[in-house]
N, C-alpha and C positions, 0 to 999 in steps of 0.2 A: 525733615523730622515731622511726624504727626504728633500734635499736642492736643489731647482732650482737656478742656479747661472749663471751670465754672464760668458761665457767661457773665455773671456780675463782675468778675475780675477784669473783663475786657471793657467795662463801661456800660454794658447793657442794663437798663433799668428794670431788673427782674427781682431785686431784693424784696423782702416781705413788706417794707415800708414804701415801696415804689422807687427807691433810689438804687445805687449800685455800690460796688466795692472796687472801683477802678484802681488798678495797681500798675503804675508805669513800669515797674520791674518786669511784670508779666508781659506787658505789651512789647517791651524790648526783647524778651525771649521769643515772642511770636513772630517778630520780624524775619521774613524769609522762610518761615516754617508754615506747615499746613495746620490751620486752626480748626478745632472741632468744638465749638461752644455748646454747652448743655446747661439747662436749668431744670433739675429733676422735679422741683415743686410745680413749676408751670407745666412740665411734660406730664405730670400726674393729674393735671386738671384743676389745680388751685389757681385762683386769680391773683393779680398784682394790682394794687397792694393787697395784703392778706394779714390775718391775725398771726402774730408770732407763735411758733410752736417749739416744743422741746420733747425729748424722749423721757417718758416716765415708766419705770418698770417694764421696759421693752416695747412700749406702745407710744406712738407719736400723738401728743395731745396739744390742741391749740390752747392759748391762754384763756379763752372764753369757755373752756370745758369741752369743746367738741373733739370727738375722736377723728383725727385726720390720717390715721395710720395707713389706710388703704391707698390714699392718694400719694403719700410719700413712697410707698413700696411700688406702686405702679410706675412712678417716675424713675425709681431706681432700676426697675426692670427694663424700661426703655433705654436708659443709659448703658446697661449691660449689653443690650442688643446692638447698640451703636459701637461699643467697644469691641464686640466680637466681629462685627462687620469691618470696622476700620482698622483694628489692630494698632492702636496708638503706641508710639514709642515712649510717651510720657503722659501722665495724667496729673494735672495740677488743680487742686480744689480749694474752696474757700474754708479757712480754718473755723473750727468751733460750730459750724452749721449742723443742725439736726439731720440734714441730708449729706453734706459734703465734708464735714470735719473728719480729719484722718486720725489725729492723735488725741484730741480732746473734744468734748461737747458739754453743753450745759446740762445740769442734773435733773431737770424736770420740775423744779420749784419756782422757776422764773425769778430767781433771786440773784442771778449773775454768778452762781457758783459753778465752777468748772470741775469736771471729773475726767479721768482717763476713759477713752472709748471713742469709737468712730460713729459717724452719722450713718443713716440707712443706706445711702448710695455708696459711700466710701466702703462700708463694710461688705456690701454685695460684690462690688468690683474686686476687692482684695480676696474675698473667699473664692472667686472664680479666676484667680491667677493674674489679675491686673493690678500691679502695685501702684498706689496713689501717694501723692505727697501734698502736704499743706503748702499753700503759696508762700507763707512766711518762712518756710524751711529751705527756700531756694535763694541762691545768690547768682546774679547775672552780670556779666561784663560785655564788652563789645564782641568778643569772640567766644566766650566761655559760659557754661552753665555749671555751677557748683551745687550738687545735690547730695542727699543722703545715699549711702550705699544700700544696695538690695541684693538678695541672693542671686538674682538673674545676672549679676555682674561678674560671677565667678570666672567664667571663661575669659572675659576681657582682662580681669585682674591677673589671671595666670599668664596671659599672653605677654604682658609687660613685666610682671614681677618675677617671672622665671628667667629673665635676662641677667646674666652674671655681672653686667655693668651697672645695674640699677640698685638692687638691694644692698649689697655689701658697702657701697659708698655711704649709705644711710644707716648702716649698722645692723642689717638683718640679712639672712641667707636667702638665696634665690628660692622661689617656690618650686616644689617638685611635682605638683599635680594640681589639677583643678579642684579636687576635694580639699587639698590643703588651703587653696585660695578661698574656698567657701567657708572653711573653718575660721580663717582670718577675718572675713567679712562678718561672721557671726560674733566673734569674740574679741577682735582688736579694732576693727574699723566701725565699731558700733557706738562710739562716743557721741555725746550730744552736739559737739561742734566739730565733727569729723565729716568730711565731704569727699565725694568723687569728683575729680576734675573731668569735665566733658566738653567737647566742642558743641556749640549750639546747633550745628548742622545735623548731628545725628544722636546726641545725648548719650553716647557710649563712653564708659570710663576709660581714661587714659593715664590717670595718676591719682594721687591722694593728697589732701591738705587738711590741716585741722589745728585747733587750739585746745591745749590742755588747760581747762578752766576750773578753778577751785579744787585742784588736785596738786599735791606737793610734787614739784619737779626739781631737779638739780638747779635749773636756771632761776625759776621763779621763787624758789625757797619757801613755797607754801603760802605766799601772800594771796589773800582773797581777791585783791584788786589787780593782780597781775596774772599773765598766762604765758604759755610757751607755744610758739609756732613751729610746726613740723610739716614737711612736704616731700614728695618725690614725684617724678614724671617719667613716663615711658620714653625709651630712647628715641623712637622715630619722631618725637616732638621736641627734642632738644634744639637749642639755638634758634628758636622762633619767637622768643619773648613770651611764651605761654606761661612758664612758671612765674615769671615776674608779674604778669597780669593777674594770675590767680592769687599770688601772695599779697599784692596791693589791695585786692578786694577783701581778702581775709583780714588784713590789718584794719581796713576801714570798718569792717563788721565788728572787729574786736573793740575798737575805740568808740564808734558811733552807735552801734546797736546794743552791744553788751555792756559798755561802760567801763572798760578796763582803763587803768592809769598807766600801765606799762606792758609791753610785749617783749619777751625774750626769744632769742633764736640761737642755735648752735650749728657748727659744722666741724667735721673731722679734718684734721690736717691732710692736705692733698686734695680735698674736694673743692677745687677752684670754682666749679659751676655754682655750688651752693653759696660760696662766699660772695660771688658776683651778684647773685640774686639779692642777698641781704644788703649789699652796698647800694644797689639800685633802689631798694625800698627805704633807705635812710637809716638803717641800723648802725649803731656805733659800738666799737670794741669796748668790752668791759674787763675780761680776764681770760687767762689761759689755764686749763686744767690738764696737767700732765699725768700720764699713766692712768687715764680714766678707763674704767671697765666698759667693755662692749659685750654684755652678757650673751647675746644671741650668737655671737661669733667666737666667744671664748678667747678674747684677746684684749689688749690694752692699746689705747690710742691717745694722742693729744687732741684736746677739744678746745675750740675757740668760742667764747660766749659773747654775744652781742645783744644790745637792747635798744628799744625805741620807746620813749615816753609820750604821753598825750600832748604835751606842749611842743615837743619836737615834731610830732606828726602834724599838728595844726599849723605850725610855722611852715613846714614843707608844703602843705596844701595851699597855704596863702601865697607862697612863692609861685606855685604852678598856675594859680588863678590870675596873677597879675598880667 
C-alpha cells in the first residue's frame, strides 16, 4: 500500500519550531508499506524553524504579520503533483495544521481557537479527489488499519455487504447495489466513531466496526459515560482472528482514548461467531431480551446483552502483561 504522510509524523524535524510530531501508530502503519513523506511548508520554500502561521479570512498569515499564502499554496501544489503521480492508497496528515489539517484548523487569531475546516494542502488534495485523513482518526493493530469510511469504499462495501450470510446475522438485509452501499456510507457509516476495517497491506474496507457514543441505545440506556460496540466482517475474512483483533483495538480506544466507563455489546440468538468474539474480548453476560424488534428485517429475535467495564478491562490487560 502506498501511504502519503506528513513527514513530521514520521519523526522528520520539519515542524515550524524545528521539532516533529512523531507518531508511533503511524510508524506502525508504515511498516511494510511504501511511504511517501511530504512537508508542504518546506516544499513551498519556507525554512525550518519558521514563524507559526494560521489561515485568516482565506489567507495564510504568519504570526509576525507576514503574508505567506503563496508559499503554502506552492507547497500544496507540489503535494498534489506527487499525489497524481504516485496515486497513494491512503493520505495521512498532521491534524489542525494550516497545511495538513483535514477536519479542523486554528482560526487565524493565534489564540488556540479551533474551527471546522481543512488546511491548504488537505483542501487541495480533497478537491482533486484524493481523500485525506487526520492521523488521530486512525487506529492501527498488528494486521489492521481502522479508518473512517469514504465514498470510494462503496464497491468494496457492496462486495461484502451483499453476501446473505453477513448482514442478516447482524440485523440488516443484504445490499442490493453499489448505489445502496454508497448511501449507507453517507448516512449510516458516518458516525464519529465508526470505522472501516482494513488490512494494512492494501487499506481496502473488509468490514465495519464502531462505538455508539453519547447516543441512547438499548444496551447503554443513554448513559453519557457508556457506549455500545457493533461490528461485522466480510465472509472471506472469517475465522482468522481479524474481528477479535479489531474489537480489542476498538475497546482499547473506547476506554483509553475516549474515557468510557463501560462498553456494551449484543448478539442475536444463533450468532455464535459474534458471541465468541465478545467472549474473547472479556465481555460478561448481563441480560436476555426476548421478542426484540429487528426493524430492518421486520422480525423479532432473542438478544443477548453483554458488558465490559473499565475495571474489568484494566484487570484483563494486567493479566496479559504479566
